[in-house]
C-alpha positions in Angstrom: 36.7 -3.3 1.5 34.4 -0.4 2.0 31.4 -2.3 0.6 32.2 -5.3 2.7 32.5 -3.1 5.8 29.2 -1.4 4.9 27.6 -4.8 4.4 28.7 -5.9 7.8 27.6 -2.7 9.5 24.1 -2.8 8.0 23.8 -6.4 9.2 24.7 -5.3 12.7 22.4 -2.3 12.6 19.5 -4.4 11.4 19.9 -7.0 14.1 20.6 -4.4 16.8 17.4 -2.6 15.9 15.4 -5.8 15.9 16.7 -6.8 19.4 16.5 -3.3 20.8 13.0 -2.4 19.6 11.4 -5.5 21.0 12.3 -8.9 22.2 9.5 -10.5 20.1 10.4 -13.0 17.5 8.5 -11.0 14.8 10.8 -7.9 15.3 13.9 -10.1 15.3 12.8 -11.8 12.1 12.2 -8.4 10.5 15.7 -7.3 11.5 17.3 -10.4 10.1 15.3 -10.1 6.9 16.5 -6.5 6.5 20.1 -7.5 7.1 19.8 -10.4 4.5 18.3 -8.1 2.0 21.1 -5.5 2.3 23.8 -8.1 2.0 22.2 -9.7 -1.1 21.8 -6.3 -2.7 25.5 -5.4 -2.1 26.6 -8.8 -3.3 24.6 -8.9 -6.5 25.1 -5.2 -7.5 28.6 -4.6 -6.3 30.7 -7.6 -5.2 29.9 -10.1 -7.9 30.4 -7.7 -10.8 33.7 -6.5 -9.4 34.8 -10.1 -8.9 33.9 -10.9 -12.5 36.4 -8.2 -13.7 39.2 -9.7 -11.6 38.7 -13.4 -11.6 36.4 -14.0 -14.6 33.2 -16.0 -14.7 34.8 -19.4 -14.0 36.6 -18.2 -10.9 33.6 -16.4 -9.5 31.3 -19.4 -10.0 33.8 -21.7 -8.4 34.2 -19.4 -5.4 30.5 -19.0 -5.0 30.1 -22.8 -5.2 32.8 -23.5 -2.7 31.5 -20.8 -0.3 28.0 -22.1 -0.5 29.0 -25.7 0.1 31.1 -24.6 3.1 28.2 -22.8 4.6 25.9 -25.8 4.0 28.4 -28.2 5.7 28.7 -25.8 8.7 25.0 -25.5 8.9 24.6 -29.2 9.4 27.7 -29.5 11.7 26.6 -26.8 14.1 23.7 -27.7 16.4 20.7 -25.3 16.2 18.4 -24.9 19.2 14.7 -25.4 18.4 
């Protein structure tokens, strides 16, 4: 839970810094990139290995597949402004 909380907080910090420092799209992109990098790092180095111990490789791969497909479906269902 601590790692998930830290992941969420670093995401908020990255985006808040990007929006607060400047309203330019370049700074917002940098902030979002920072947030994504932190979340990927925590996922790969902490969450996935811990999940492998609890659920095993098949369970972890299945959960990642279901989660990825859910996000993909939501991406196409939710309208994005251009």
